[in-house]
HTML snippet that shows the backbone in 3Dmol.js (N, CA, C, O; Angstrom):
<script src="https://3Dmol.org/build/3Dmol-min.js"></script>
<div id="view" style="width:600px;height:400px;position:relative"></div>
<script>
const pdb = `
ATOM      1  N   MET A   1     -20.870  14.152-113.434  1.00  0.00           N
ATOM      2  CA  MET A   1     -20.868  12.181-113.797  1.00  0.00           C
ATOM      3  C   MET A   1     -19.637  12.098-113.899  1.00  0.00           C
ATOM      4  O   MET A   1     -18.828  13.024-113.971  1.00  0.00           O
ATOM      5  N   SER A   2     -19.321  10.198-113.916  1.00  0.00           N
ATOM      6  CA  SER A   2     -17.719  10.084-113.679  1.00  0.00           C
ATOM      7  C   SER A   2     -17.894   9.320-115.417  1.00  0.00           C
ATOM      8  O   SER A   2     -18.825   8.667-115.888  1.00  0.00           O
ATOM      9  N   HIS A   3     -16.678   9.714-115.982  1.00  0.00           N
ATOM     10  CA  HIS A   3     -15.972   9.048-116.471  1.00  0.00           C
ATOM     11  C   HIS A   3     -15.357   7.417-116.490  1.00  0.00           C
ATOM     12  O   HIS A   3     -15.049   6.622-117.378  1.00  0.00           O
ATOM     13  N   SER A   4     -15.363   7.410-115.409  1.00  0.00           N
ATOM     14  CA  SER A   4     -14.066   6.335-115.420  1.00  0.00           C
ATOM     15  C   SER A   4     -14.363   5.236-113.801  1.00  0.00           C
ATOM     16  O   SER A   4     -14.619   5.721-112.699  1.00  0.00           O
ATOM     17  N   VAL A   5     -14.256   3.997-114.047  1.00  0.00           N
ATOM     18  CA  VAL A   5     -14.766   3.278-112.243  1.00  0.00           C
ATOM     19  C   VAL A   5     -13.698   2.101-112.647  1.00  0.00           C
ATOM     20  O   VAL A   5     -13.529   1.471-113.691  1.00  0.00           O
ATOM     21  N   ALA A   6     -13.060   2.078-111.386  1.00  0.00           N
ATOM     22  CA  ALA A   6     -11.360   1.015-110.998  1.00  0.00           C
ATOM     23  C   ALA A   6     -12.704   0.043-110.145  1.00  0.00           C
ATOM     24  O   ALA A   6     -13.608   0.678-109.601  1.00  0.00           O
ATOM     25  N   PHE A   7     -12.709  -1.927-110.096  1.00  0.00           N
ATOM     26  CA  PHE A   7     -12.811  -1.734-109.021  1.00  0.00           C
ATOM     27  C   PHE A   7     -12.221  -3.525-109.313  1.00  0.00           C
ATOM     28  O   PHE A   7     -11.810  -4.105-110.318  1.00  0.00           O
ATOM     29  N   ASP A   8     -12.433  -3.930-107.945  1.00  0.00           N
ATOM     30  CA  ASP A   8     -11.613  -5.203-107.880  1.00  0.00           C
ATOM     31  C   ASP A   8     -11.929  -6.501-107.759  1.00  0.00           C
ATOM     32  O   ASP A   8     -12.903  -6.548-107.007  1.00  0.00           O
ATOM     33  N   ALA A   9     -11.688  -7.344-108.025  1.00  0.00           N
ATOM     34  CA  ALA A   9     -13.024  -8.930-108.032  1.00  0.00           C
ATOM     35  C   ALA A   9     -11.597  -9.903-106.990  1.00  0.00           C
ATOM     36  O   ALA A   9     -10.507  -9.378-106.760  1.00  0.00           O
ATOM     37  N   GLU A  10     -11.844 -10.835-106.679  1.00  0.00           N
ATOM     38  CA  GLU A  10     -10.722 -12.062-105.803  1.00  0.00           C
ATOM     39  C   GLU A  10     -11.654 -13.076-106.080  1.00  0.00           C
ATOM     40  O   GLU A  10     -12.785 -12.718-106.410  1.00  0.00           O
ATOM     41  N   HIS A  11     -11.398 -14.250-106.010  1.00  0.00           N
ATOM     42  CA  HIS A  11     -11.282 -15.928-106.054  1.00  0.00           C
ATOM     43  C   HIS A  11     -10.900 -15.618-104.754  1.00  0.00           C
ATOM     44  O   HIS A  11      -9.722 -15.265-104.715  1.00  0.00           O
ATOM     45  N   ARG A  12     -11.747 -15.620-103.116  1.00  0.00           N
ATOM     46  CA  ARG A  12     -10.564 -16.370-102.576  1.00  0.00           C
ATOM     47  C   ARG A  12     -10.144 -17.557-102.070  1.00  0.00           C
ATOM     48  O   ARG A  12      -9.195 -17.624-101.288  1.00  0.00           O
ATOM     49  N   LYS A  13     -10.827 -18.602-102.484  1.00  0.00           N
ATOM     50  CA  LYS A  13     -10.157 -20.006-102.081  1.00  0.00           C
ATOM     51  C   LYS A  13      -8.510 -20.533-103.255  1.00  0.00           C
ATOM     52  O   LYS A  13      -7.641 -21.360-102.979  1.00  0.00           O
ATOM     53  N   GLU A  14      -8.636 -19.707-104.450  1.00  0.00           N
ATOM     54  CA  GLU A  14      -7.217 -19.508-105.081  1.00  0.00           C
ATOM     55  C   GLU A  14      -6.739 -18.844-104.591  1.00  0.00           C
ATOM     56  O   GLU A  14      -6.036 -19.332-103.707  1.00  0.00           O
ATOM     57  N   LYS A  15      -6.702 -17.677-104.679  1.00  0.00           N
ATOM     58  CA  LYS A  15      -6.226 -16.802-103.641  1.00  0.00           C
ATOM     59  C   LYS A  15      -5.859 -15.599-105.272  1.00  0.00           C
ATOM     60  O   LYS A  15      -4.863 -14.877-105.222  1.00  0.00           O
ATOM     61  N   PHE A  16      -6.683 -15.572-106.408  1.00  0.00           N
ATOM     62  CA  PHE A  16      -6.327 -15.055-107.516  1.00  0.00           C
ATOM     63  C   PHE A  16      -7.856 -13.265-107.378  1.00  0.00           C
ATOM     64  O   PHE A  16      -9.001 -13.105-106.954  1.00  0.00           O
ATOM     65  N   PHE A  17      -6.964 -12.567-107.931  1.00  0.00           N
ATOM     66  CA  PHE A  17      -7.297 -11.117-107.710  1.00  0.00           C
ATOM     67  C   PHE A  17      -7.025 -10.589-109.430  1.00  0.00           C
ATOM     68  O   PHE A  17      -6.125 -10.847-110.229  1.00  0.00           O
ATOM     69  N   LEU A  18      -8.362  -9.683-109.526  1.00  0.00           N
ATOM     70  CA  LEU A  18      -8.462  -8.883-110.491  1.00  0.00           C
ATOM     71  C   LEU A  18      -8.700  -7.497-110.250  1.00  0.00           C
ATOM     72  O   LEU A  18      -9.557  -7.025-109.502  1.00  0.00           O
ATOM     73  N   HIS A  19      -7.599  -6.688-111.175  1.00  0.00           N
ATOM     74  CA  HIS A  19      -8.779  -5.434-111.045  1.00  0.00           C
ATOM     75  C   HIS A  19      -8.300  -4.440-112.388  1.00  0.00           C
ATOM     76  O   HIS A  19      -7.255  -4.117-112.954  1.00  0.00           O
ATOM     77  N   LEU A  20      -9.647  -4.205-112.492  1.00  0.00           N
ATOM     78  CA  LEU A  20     -10.294  -3.154-113.203  1.00  0.00           C
ATOM     79  C   LEU A  20     -10.678  -2.570-114.171  1.00  0.00           C
ATOM     80  O   LEU A  20     -11.732  -2.932-114.695  1.00  0.00           O
ATOM     81  N   ILE A  21      -9.872  -1.399-114.746  1.00  0.00           N
ATOM     82  CA  ILE A  21     -10.191  -0.604-115.171  1.00  0.00           C
ATOM     83  C   ILE A  21     -11.082   0.153-116.538  1.00  0.00           C
ATOM     84  O   ILE A  21     -10.827  -0.196-117.691  1.00  0.00           O
ATOM     85  N   LEU A  22     -11.967   1.043-116.284  1.00  0.00           N
ATOM     86  CA  LEU A  22     -12.493   1.217-117.133  1.00  0.00           C
ATOM     87  C   LEU A  22     -12.870   3.130-117.292  1.00  0.00           C
ATOM     88  O   LEU A  22     -13.606   3.817-116.585  1.00  0.00           O
ATOM     89  N   ASN A  23     -11.968   3.558-118.584  1.00  0.00           N
ATOM     90  CA  ASN A  23     -11.370   4.666-118.225  1.00  0.00           C
ATOM     91  C   ASN A  23     -12.774   4.893-120.255  1.00  0.00           C
ATOM     92  O   ASN A  23     -12.586   4.435-121.382  1.00  0.00           O
ATOM     93  N   ALA A  24     -13.910   5.748-119.704  1.00  0.00           N
ATOM     94  CA  ALA A  24     -14.166   6.544-120.659  1.00  0.00           C
ATOM     95  C   ALA A  24     -13.933   8.015-121.387  1.00  0.00           C
ATOM     96  O   ALA A  24     -14.515   8.535-122.339  1.00  0.00           O
ATOM     97  N   TYR A  25     -12.931   8.434-120.616  1.00  0.00           N
ATOM     98  CA  TYR A  25     -12.832  10.012-120.690  1.00  0.00           C
ATOM     99  C   TYR A  25     -12.281  10.082-122.312  1.00  0.00           C
ATOM    100  O   TYR A  25     -11.940   9.242-123.145  1.00  0.00           O
ATOM    101  N   TRP A  26     -12.349  10.988-122.287  1.00  0.00           N
ATOM    102  CA  TRP A  26     -11.288  11.557-123.759  1.00  0.00           C
ATOM    103  C   TRP A  26      -9.566  11.837-123.141  1.00  0.00           C
ATOM    104  O   TRP A  26      -8.574  11.995-123.852  1.00  0.00           O
ATOM    105  N   GLU A  27      -9.606  11.834-121.933  1.00  0.00           N
ATOM    106  CA  GLU A  27      -8.116  12.106-121.928  1.00  0.00           C
ATOM    107  C   GLU A  27      -7.952  10.591-120.995  1.00  0.00           C
ATOM    108  O   GLU A  27      -8.801   9.895-120.437  1.00  0.00           O
ATOM    109  N   PRO A  28      -5.817  10.405-121.177  1.00  0.00           N
ATOM    110  CA  PRO A  28      -5.795   9.240-120.681  1.00  0.00           C
ATOM    111  C   PRO A  28      -5.996   9.864-118.629  1.00  0.00           C
ATOM    112  O   PRO A  28      -6.122  10.989-118.146  1.00  0.00           O
ATOM    113  N   LEU A  29      -5.945   8.794-118.138  1.00  0.00           N
ATOM    114  CA  LEU A  29      -5.791   9.005-116.570  1.00  0.00           C
ATOM    115  C   LEU A  29      -4.809   7.997-115.928  1.00  0.00           C
ATOM    116  O   LEU A  29      -4.309   6.985-116.420  1.00  0.00           O
ATOM    117  N   GLU A  30      -4.666   8.531-114.717  1.00  0.00           N
ATOM    118  CA  GLU A  30      -3.922   7.499-113.763  1.00  0.00           C
ATOM    119  C   GLU A  30      -4.746   7.245-113.276  1.00  0.00           C
ATOM    120  O   GLU A  30      -5.709   7.974-113.514  1.00  0.00           O
ATOM    121  N   PHE A  31      -4.978   6.081-112.283  1.00  0.00           N
ATOM    122  CA  PHE A  31      -5.553   5.312-111.527  1.00  0.00           C
ATOM    123  C   PHE A  31      -4.409   4.527-110.509  1.00  0.00           C
ATOM    124  O   PHE A  31      -3.567   3.649-110.697  1.00  0.00           O
ATOM    125  N   GLU A  32      -4.918   5.451-109.160  1.00  0.00           N
ATOM    126  CA  GLU A  32      -3.979   4.537-107.277  1.00  0.00           C
ATOM    127  C   GLU A  32      -4.331   2.918-107.921  1.00  0.00           C
ATOM    128  O   GLU A  32      -5.281   2.745-108.684  1.00  0.00           O
ATOM    129  N   LEU A  33      -3.538   1.945-107.543  1.00  0.00           N
ATOM    130  CA  LEU A  33      -3.383   1.109-107.239  1.00  0.00           C
ATOM    131  C   LEU A  33      -3.597   0.015-105.888  1.00  0.00           C
ATOM    132  O   LEU A  33      -2.650  -0.040-105.104  1.00  0.00           O
ATOM    133  N   PRO A  34      -4.708  -0.776-105.625  1.00  0.00           N
ATOM    134  CA  PRO A  34      -4.736  -1.307-104.443  1.00  0.00           C
ATOM    135  C   PRO A  34      -3.525  -2.638-104.033  1.00  0.00           C
ATOM    136  O   PRO A  34      -3.247  -3.479-104.888  1.00  0.00           O
ATOM    137  N   GLU A  35      -3.144  -2.659-103.197  1.00  0.00           N
ATOM    138  CA  GLU A  35      -2.706  -3.906-103.023  1.00  0.00           C
ATOM    139  C   GLU A  35      -2.703  -5.252-102.858  1.00  0.00           C
ATOM    140  O   GLU A  35      -2.880  -5.608-101.692  1.00  0.00           O
ATOM    141  N   VAL A  36      -2.576  -6.003-103.562  1.00  0.00           N
ATOM    142  CA  VAL A  36      -2.732  -7.337-104.252  1.00  0.00           C
ATOM    143  C   VAL A  36      -3.028  -8.880-102.843  1.00  0.00           C
ATOM    144  O   VAL A  36      -2.380  -9.670-102.156  1.00  0.00           O
ATOM    145  N   GLY A  37      -3.974  -8.611-103.048  1.00  0.00           N
ATOM    146  CA  GLY A  37      -5.172  -9.479-101.428  1.00  0.00           C
ATOM    147  C   GLY A  37      -4.312  -9.126-100.766  1.00  0.00           C
ATOM    148  O   GLY A  37      -3.270  -8.641-101.206  1.00  0.00           O
ATOM    149  N   LYS A  38      -4.677  -9.366 -99.125  1.00  0.00           N
ATOM    150  CA  LYS A  38      -4.965  -9.431 -97.214  1.00  0.00           C
ATOM    151  C   LYS A  38      -3.337  -8.676 -97.947  1.00  0.00           C
ATOM    152  O   LYS A  38      -3.490  -7.529 -98.367  1.00  0.00           O
ATOM    153  N   HIS A  39      -2.325  -9.093 -98.045  1.00  0.00           N
ATOM    154  CA  HIS A  39      -1.044  -9.093 -97.333  1.00  0.00           C
ATOM    155  C   HIS A  39       0.057  -7.975 -98.106  1.00  0.00           C
ATOM    156  O   HIS A  39       1.076  -7.558 -97.557  1.00  0.00           O
ATOM    157  N   GLY A  40      -0.345  -7.636 -99.353  1.00  0.00           N
ATOM    158  CA  GLY A  40       0.081  -6.907-100.194  1.00  0.00           C
ATOM    159  C   GLY A  40       1.395  -7.299-100.376  1.00  0.00           C
ATOM    160  O   GLY A  40       2.274  -6.442-100.288  1.00  0.00           O
ATOM    161  N   THR A  41       1.633  -8.276-100.580  1.00  0.00           N
ATOM    162  CA  THR A  41       3.130  -8.882-100.846  1.00  0.00           C
ATOM    163  C   THR A  41       3.562  -9.169-102.109  1.00  0.00           C
ATOM    164  O   THR A  41       4.758  -9.061-102.380  1.00  0.00           O
ATOM    165  N   SER A  42       2.687  -9.551-102.993  1.00  0.00           N
ATOM    166  CA  SER A  42       2.386  -9.320-104.351  1.00  0.00           C
ATOM    167  C   SER A  42       2.500  -7.667-105.319  1.00  0.00           C
ATOM    168  O   SER A  42       2.235  -6.553-104.866  1.00  0.00           O
ATOM    169  N   ARG A  43       3.036  -8.052-106.909  1.00  0.00           N
ATOM    170  CA  ARG A  43       2.677  -7.257-107.640  1.00  0.00           C
ATOM    171  C   ARG A  43       2.083  -7.648-108.646  1.00  0.00           C
ATOM    172  O   ARG A  43       2.272  -8.759-109.143  1.00  0.00           O
ATOM    173  N   TRP A  44       0.953  -6.440-109.268  1.00  0.00           N
ATOM    174  CA  TRP A  44      -0.057  -7.010-110.118  1.00  0.00           C
ATOM    175  C   TRP A  44       0.778  -7.118-111.703  1.00  0.00           C
ATOM    176  O   TRP A  44       1.975  -6.928-111.915  1.00  0.00           O
ATOM    177  N   ARG A  45      -0.070  -7.409-112.477  1.00  0.00           N
ATOM    178  CA  ARG A  45       0.406  -7.823-113.799  1.00  0.00           C
ATOM    179  C   ARG A  45      -0.592  -6.832-114.510  1.00  0.00           C
ATOM    180  O   ARG A  45      -1.614  -6.239-114.164  1.00  0.00           O
ATOM    181  N   ARG A  46       0.278  -6.932-115.836  1.00  0.00           N
ATOM    182  CA  ARG A  46      -0.845  -6.072-117.133  1.00  0.00           C
ATOM    183  C   ARG A  46      -1.318  -7.236-117.428  1.00  0.00           C
ATOM    184  O   ARG A  46      -0.365  -7.929-117.783  1.00  0.00           O
ATOM    185  N   TRP A  47      -2.485  -7.944-117.479  1.00  0.00           N
ATOM    186  CA  TRP A  47      -3.039  -9.077-118.634  1.00  0.00           C
ATOM    187  C   TRP A  47      -3.503  -8.065-119.821  1.00  0.00           C
ATOM    188  O   TRP A  47      -2.978  -8.408-120.881  1.00  0.00           O
ATOM    189  N   ILE A  48      -4.248  -7.039-119.939  1.00  0.00           N
ATOM    190  CA  ILE A  48      -5.204  -6.680-121.080  1.00  0.00           C
ATOM    191  C   ILE A  48      -4.949  -5.207-120.731  1.00  0.00           C
ATOM    192  O   ILE A  48      -4.958  -4.850-119.553  1.00  0.00           O
ATOM    193  N   ASP A  49      -4.686  -4.210-121.894  1.00  0.00           N
ATOM    194  CA  ASP A  49      -5.237  -3.222-121.881  1.00  0.00           C
ATOM    195  C   ASP A  49      -5.031  -2.520-123.437  1.00  0.00           C
ATOM    196  O   ASP A  49      -4.022  -2.218-124.073  1.00  0.00           O
ATOM    197  N   THR A  50      -6.349  -2.425-123.696  1.00  0.00           N
ATOM    198  CA  THR A  50      -6.945  -1.762-125.217  1.00  0.00           C
ATOM    199  C   THR A  50      -6.228  -0.604-125.718  1.00  0.00           C
ATOM    200  O   THR A  50      -6.340  -0.223-126.883  1.00  0.00           O
ATOM    201  N   ALA A  51      -5.251   0.145-124.568  1.00  0.00           N
ATOM    202  CA  ALA A  51      -4.548   1.606-125.044  1.00  0.00           C
ATOM    203  C   ALA A  51      -3.143   0.790-126.134  1.00  0.00           C
ATOM    204  O   ALA A  51      -2.401   1.231-127.011  1.00  0.00           O
ATOM    205  N   LEU A  52      -3.301  -0.373-125.577  1.00  0.00           N
ATOM    206  CA  LEU A  52      -1.723  -0.485-126.302  1.00  0.00           C
ATOM    207  C   LEU A  52      -1.771  -1.371-128.222  1.00  0.00           C
ATOM    208  O   LEU A  52      -2.665  -2.143-128.566  1.00  0.00           O
ATOM    209  N   ASP A  53      -1.127  -1.141-128.710  1.00  0.00           N
ATOM    210  CA  ASP A  53      -0.655  -1.409-129.964  1.00  0.00           C
ATOM    211  C   ASP A  53      -0.938  -3.310-130.092  1.00  0.00           C
ATOM    212  O   ASP A  53      -0.524  -3.623-128.976  1.00  0.00           O
ATOM    213  N   SER A  54      -1.203  -4.132-130.498  1.00  0.00           N
ATOM    214  CA  SER A  54      -1.570  -5.567-130.741  1.00  0.00           C
ATOM    215  C   SER A  54      -0.280  -5.333-131.486  1.00  0.00           C
ATOM    216  O   SER A  54       0.016  -4.428-132.267  1.00  0.00           O
ATOM    217  N   PRO A  55       0.819  -6.965-130.810  1.00  0.00           N
ATOM    218  CA  PRO A  55       0.077  -7.752-130.092  1.00  0.00           C
ATOM    219  C   PRO A  55      -0.012  -7.548-128.405  1.00  0.00           C
ATOM    220  O   PRO A  55      -0.425  -8.517-127.767  1.00  0.00           O
ATOM    221  N   TYR A  56       0.364  -6.317-127.666  1.00  0.00           N
ATOM    222  CA  TYR A  56       0.682  -5.926-126.654  1.00  0.00           C
ATOM    223  C   TYR A  56       0.137  -5.625-125.586  1.00  0.00           C
ATOM    224  O   TYR A  56       0.599  -5.367-124.474  1.00  0.00           O
ATOM    225  N   ASP A  57      -1.694  -5.710-126.298  1.00  0.00           N
ATOM    226  CA  ASP A  57      -2.948  -4.908-126.409  1.00  0.00           C
ATOM    227  C   ASP A  57      -3.083  -6.457-124.919  1.00  0.00           C
ATOM    228  O   ASP A  57      -3.319  -6.040-123.786  1.00  0.00           O
ATOM    229  N   ILE A  58      -2.959  -7.657-125.049  1.00  0.00           N
ATOM    230  CA  ILE A  58      -3.061  -8.986-124.647  1.00  0.00           C
ATOM    231  C   ILE A  58      -1.839  -9.356-124.103  1.00  0.00           C
ATOM    232  O   ILE A  58      -0.794  -8.926-124.592  1.00  0.00           O
ATOM    233  N   ALA A  59      -1.850 -10.295-122.902  1.00  0.00           N
ATOM    234  CA  ALA A  59      -0.453 -10.859-123.214  1.00  0.00           C
ATOM    235  C   ALA A  59      -1.276 -12.093-122.267  1.00  0.00           C
ATOM    236  O   ALA A  59      -2.475 -12.030-121.995  1.00  0.00           O
ATOM    237  N   GLU A  60      -0.172 -13.429-121.756  1.00  0.00           N
ATOM    238  CA  GLU A  60      -0.747 -14.500-121.348  1.00  0.00           C
ATOM    239  C   GLU A  60      -0.879 -14.496-120.399  1.00  0.00           C
ATOM    240  O   GLU A  60      -0.070 -13.764-119.829  1.00  0.00           O
ATOM    241  N   TRP A  61      -1.891 -15.217-119.462  1.00  0.00           N
ATOM    242  CA  TRP A  61      -1.527 -14.910-117.690  1.00  0.00           C
ATOM    243  C   TRP A  61      -0.157 -14.540-117.120  1.00  0.00           C
ATOM    244  O   TRP A  61       0.260 -13.501-116.608  1.00  0.00           O
ATOM    245  N   GLU A  62       0.701 -16.332-117.503  1.00  0.00           N
ATOM    246  CA  GLU A  62       1.662 -16.384-117.080  1.00  0.00           C
ATOM    247  C   GLU A  62       2.746 -15.825-117.132  1.00  0.00           C
ATOM    248  O   GLU A  62       3.674 -15.914-116.329  1.00  0.00           O
ATOM    249  N   LYS A  63       2.639 -14.863-118.648  1.00  0.00           N
ATOM    250  CA  LYS A  63       3.989 -13.523-119.201  1.00  0.00           C
ATOM    251  C   LYS A  63       3.673 -12.812-118.918  1.00  0.00           C
ATOM    252  O   LYS A  63       4.534 -11.934-118.975  1.00  0.00           O
ATOM    253  N   ALA A  64       1.978 -12.170-118.206  1.00  0.00           N
ATOM    254  CA  ALA A  64       1.990 -10.564-118.068  1.00  0.00           C
ATOM    255  C   ALA A  64       2.775 -10.140-117.371  1.00  0.00           C
ATOM    256  O   ALA A  64       3.107 -10.405-116.216  1.00  0.00           O
ATOM    257  N   PRO A  65       3.319  -8.968-118.585  1.00  0.00           N
ATOM    258  CA  PRO A  65       4.288  -8.637-117.633  1.00  0.00           C
ATOM    259  C   PRO A  65       3.952  -7.527-115.956  1.00  0.00           C
ATOM    260  O   PRO A  65       2.932  -6.945-115.585  1.00  0.00           O
ATOM    261  N   LEU A  66       5.425  -7.653-115.286  1.00  0.00           N
ATOM    262  CA  LEU A  66       5.057  -6.491-113.568  1.00  0.00           C
ATOM    263  C   LEU A  66       4.357  -5.308-113.702  1.00  0.00           C
ATOM    264  O   LEU A  66       4.439  -4.613-114.715  1.00  0.00           O
ATOM    265  N   VAL A  67       3.654  -5.028-112.717  1.00  0.00           N
ATOM    266  CA  VAL A  67       3.532  -3.347-113.062  1.00  0.00           C
ATOM    267  C   VAL A  67       4.217  -2.527-112.143  1.00  0.00           C
ATOM    268  O   VAL A  67       3.337  -1.794-111.690  1.00  0.00           O
ATOM    269  N   LEU A  68       5.333  -2.224-111.591  1.00  0.00           N
ATOM    270  CA  LEU A  68       5.882  -2.269-111.069  1.00  0.00           C
ATOM    271  C   LEU A  68       5.998  -0.692-110.057  1.00  0.00           C
ATOM    272  O   LEU A  68       6.812  -0.522-109.149  1.00  0.00           O
ATOM    273  N   THR A  69       5.082   0.199-110.463  1.00  0.00           N
ATOM    274  CA  THR A  69       4.912   1.364-109.804  1.00  0.00           C
ATOM    275  C   THR A  69       2.950   1.676-109.416  1.00  0.00           C
ATOM    276  O   THR A  69       2.041   1.656-110.246  1.00  0.00           O
ATOM    277  N   GLN A  70       2.834   1.946-107.847  1.00  0.00           N
ATOM    278  CA  GLN A  70       1.249   2.403-107.474  1.00  0.00           C
ATOM    279  C   GLN A  70       0.803   2.985-108.000  1.00  0.00           C
ATOM    280  O   GLN A  70       0.163   3.747-107.275  1.00  0.00           O
ATOM    281  N   THR A  71       0.674   3.195-108.987  1.00  0.00           N
ATOM    282  CA  THR A  71      -0.515   3.694-109.992  1.00  0.00           C
ATOM    283  C   THR A  71      -0.264   3.127-111.738  1.00  0.00           C
ATOM    284  O   THR A  71       0.784   2.887-112.338  1.00  0.00           O
ATOM    285  N   TYR A  72      -1.377   3.069-112.085  1.00  0.00           N
ATOM    286  CA  TYR A  72      -1.375   2.718-113.740  1.00  0.00           C
ATOM    287  C   TYR A  72      -2.778   3.642-114.332  1.00  0.00           C
ATOM    288  O   TYR A  72      -3.995   3.740-114.176  1.00  0.00           O
ATOM    289  N   PRO A  73      -1.216   4.424-115.395  1.00  0.00           N
ATOM    290  CA  PRO A  73      -1.912   4.809-116.622  1.00  0.00           C
ATOM    291  C   PRO A  73      -2.649   4.572-117.852  1.00  0.00           C
ATOM    292  O   PRO A  73      -2.244   4.098-118.914  1.00  0.00           O
ATOM    293  N   THR A  74      -3.419   4.849-117.631  1.00  0.00           N
ATOM    294  CA  THR A  74      -4.640   3.863-118.689  1.00  0.00           C
ATOM    295  C   THR A  74      -4.826   5.139-120.097  1.00  0.00           C
ATOM    296  O   THR A  74      -4.870   6.356-119.922  1.00  0.00           O
ATOM    297  N   GLY A  75      -4.893   4.577-121.150  1.00  0.00           N
ATOM    298  CA  GLY A  75      -5.965   5.570-122.282  1.00  0.00           C
ATOM    299  C   GLY A  75      -6.964   6.277-122.273  1.00  0.00           C
ATOM    300  O   GLY A  75      -7.859   6.192-121.432  1.00  0.00           O
ATOM    301  N   PRO A  76      -6.920   7.347-123.555  1.00  0.00           N
ATOM    302  CA  PRO A  76      -7.825   7.713-123.394  1.00  0.00           C
ATOM    303  C   PRO A  76      -9.633   6.196-124.134  1.00  0.00           C
ATOM    304  O   PRO A  76      -9.438   5.373-125.029  1.00  0.00           O
ATOM    305  N   ARG A  77     -10.706   6.318-123.562  1.00  0.00           N
ATOM    306  CA  ARG A  77     -11.543   5.225-123.438  1.00  0.00           C
ATOM    307  C   ARG A  77     -11.055   3.765-123.695  1.00  0.00           C
ATOM    308  O   ARG A  77     -11.158   3.242-124.805  1.00  0.00           O
ATOM    309  N   SER A  78     -10.406   3.003-122.383  1.00  0.00           N
ATOM    310  CA  SER A  78      -9.613   1.782-122.609  1.00  0.00           C
ATOM    311  C   SER A  78     -10.389   1.025-122.284  1.00  0.00           C
ATOM    312  O   SER A  78     -11.599   1.065-122.509  1.00  0.00           O
ATOM    313  N   VAL A  79      -9.711   0.126-121.632  1.00  0.00           N
ATOM    314  CA  VAL A  79     -10.113  -0.617-120.546  1.00  0.00           C
ATOM    315  C   VAL A  79      -8.368  -1.564-120.594  1.00  0.00           C
ATOM    316  O   VAL A  79      -7.631  -2.058-121.447  1.00  0.00           O
ATOM    317  N   ALA A  80      -8.405  -1.357-118.929  1.00  0.00           N
ATOM    318  CA  ALA A  80      -7.409  -1.854-118.423  1.00  0.00           C
ATOM    319  C   ALA A  80      -7.621  -3.662-117.701  1.00  0.00           C
ATOM    320  O   ALA A  80      -8.562  -3.688-116.907  1.00  0.00           O
ATOM    321  N   VAL A  81      -6.995  -4.884-117.855  1.00  0.00           N
ATOM    322  CA  VAL A  81      -7.446  -5.690-116.376  1.00  0.00           C
ATOM    323  C   VAL A  81      -5.598  -5.508-115.653  1.00  0.00           C
ATOM    324  O   VAL A  81      -4.543  -5.101-116.140  1.00  0.00           O
ATOM    325  N   LEU A  82      -5.985  -6.037-114.351  1.00  0.00           N
ATOM    326  CA  LEU A  82      -4.896  -6.621-113.991  1.00  0.00           C
ATOM    327  C   LEU A  82      -4.856  -7.737-113.373  1.00  0.00           C
ATOM    328  O   LEU A  82      -5.977  -7.977-112.924  1.00  0.00           O
ATOM    329  N   ILE A  83      -4.049  -8.611-113.107  1.00  0.00           N
ATOM    330  CA  ILE A  83      -4.355  -9.919-112.535  1.00  0.00           C
ATOM    331  C   ILE A  83      -3.350 -10.148-111.709  1.00  0.00           C
ATOM    332  O   ILE A  83      -2.312  -9.559-112.009  1.00  0.00           O
ATOM    333  N   GLY A  84      -3.308 -11.093-110.370  1.00  0.00           N
ATOM    334  CA  GLY A  84      -2.194 -10.955-109.018  1.00  0.00           C
ATOM    335  C   GLY A  84      -2.518 -12.348-107.991  1.00  0.00           C
ATOM    336  O   GLY A  84      -3.597 -12.812-107.622  1.00  0.00           O
ATOM    337  N   TYR A  85      -1.586 -12.637-107.805  1.00  0.00           N
ATOM    338  CA  TYR A  85      -1.616 -13.818-106.722  1.00  0.00           C
ATOM    339  C   TYR A  85      -1.246 -13.473-105.948  1.00  0.00           C
ATOM    340  O   TYR A  85      -0.287 -12.705-106.034  1.00  0.00           O
ATOM    341  N   GLU A  86      -1.851 -13.878-104.559  1.00  0.00           N
ATOM    342  CA  GLU A  86      -1.735 -13.140-103.611  1.00  0.00           C
ATOM    343  C   GLU A  86      -0.236 -14.439-102.762  1.00  0.00           C
ATOM    344  O   GLU A  86      -0.188 -15.639-103.033  1.00  0.00           O
ATOM    345  N   ASP A  87       0.536 -13.881-102.010  1.00  0.00           N
ATOM    346  CA  ASP A  87       1.712 -14.554-101.998  1.00  0.00           C
ATOM    347  C   ASP A  87       2.344 -14.870-103.230  1.00  0.00           C
ATOM    348  O   ASP A  87       2.558 -16.077-103.119  1.00  0.00           O
ATOM    349  N   PHE A  88       2.801 -14.482-104.416  1.00  0.00           N
ATOM    350  CA  PHE A  88       3.227 -15.016-105.713  1.00  0.00           C
ATOM    351  C   PHE A  88       4.291 -13.702-106.026  1.00  0.00           C
ATOM    352  O   PHE A  88       4.026 -12.510-106.182  1.00  0.00           O
ATOM    353  N   VAL A  89       5.693 -14.474-106.052  1.00  0.00           N
ATOM    354  CA  VAL A  89       6.922 -13.453-105.477  1.00  0.00           C
ATOM    355  C   VAL A  89       7.302 -13.838-107.533  1.00  0.00           C
ATOM    356  O   VAL A  89       6.909 -14.928-107.948  1.00  0.00           O
ATOM    357  N   PRO A  90       7.689 -13.319-108.075  1.00  0.00           N
ATOM    358  CA  PRO A  90       8.076 -13.924-109.512  1.00  0.00           C
ATOM    359  C   PRO A  90      10.045 -14.218-109.078  1.00  0.00           C
ATOM    360  O   PRO A  90      10.800 -14.695-109.926  1.00  0.00           O
TER     361      PRO A  90
END
`;
const viewer = $3Dmol.createViewer("view");
viewer.addModel(pdb, "pdb");
viewer.setStyle({}, {cartoon: {color: "spectrum"}});
viewer.zoomTo();
viewer.render();
</script>
């Protein structure tokens, strides 16, 4: 039985991508991140992470901090939503 799941969604016309991580496990877990878009030229940004204290748990999309690693750590029983735009270079 799985205690976690991660999946992607995209809006092809806008080249907008979401990566949703659901960690229902009672321990922290590290998730490998897929490339952003087909070319992988952009980085993920952390929009929501319920393991973080407020006001850091939700960021404005335009100001969401970059994820600089190929993995993302999630806290126990938490949700993280990462956003990305293809070919967006900050």
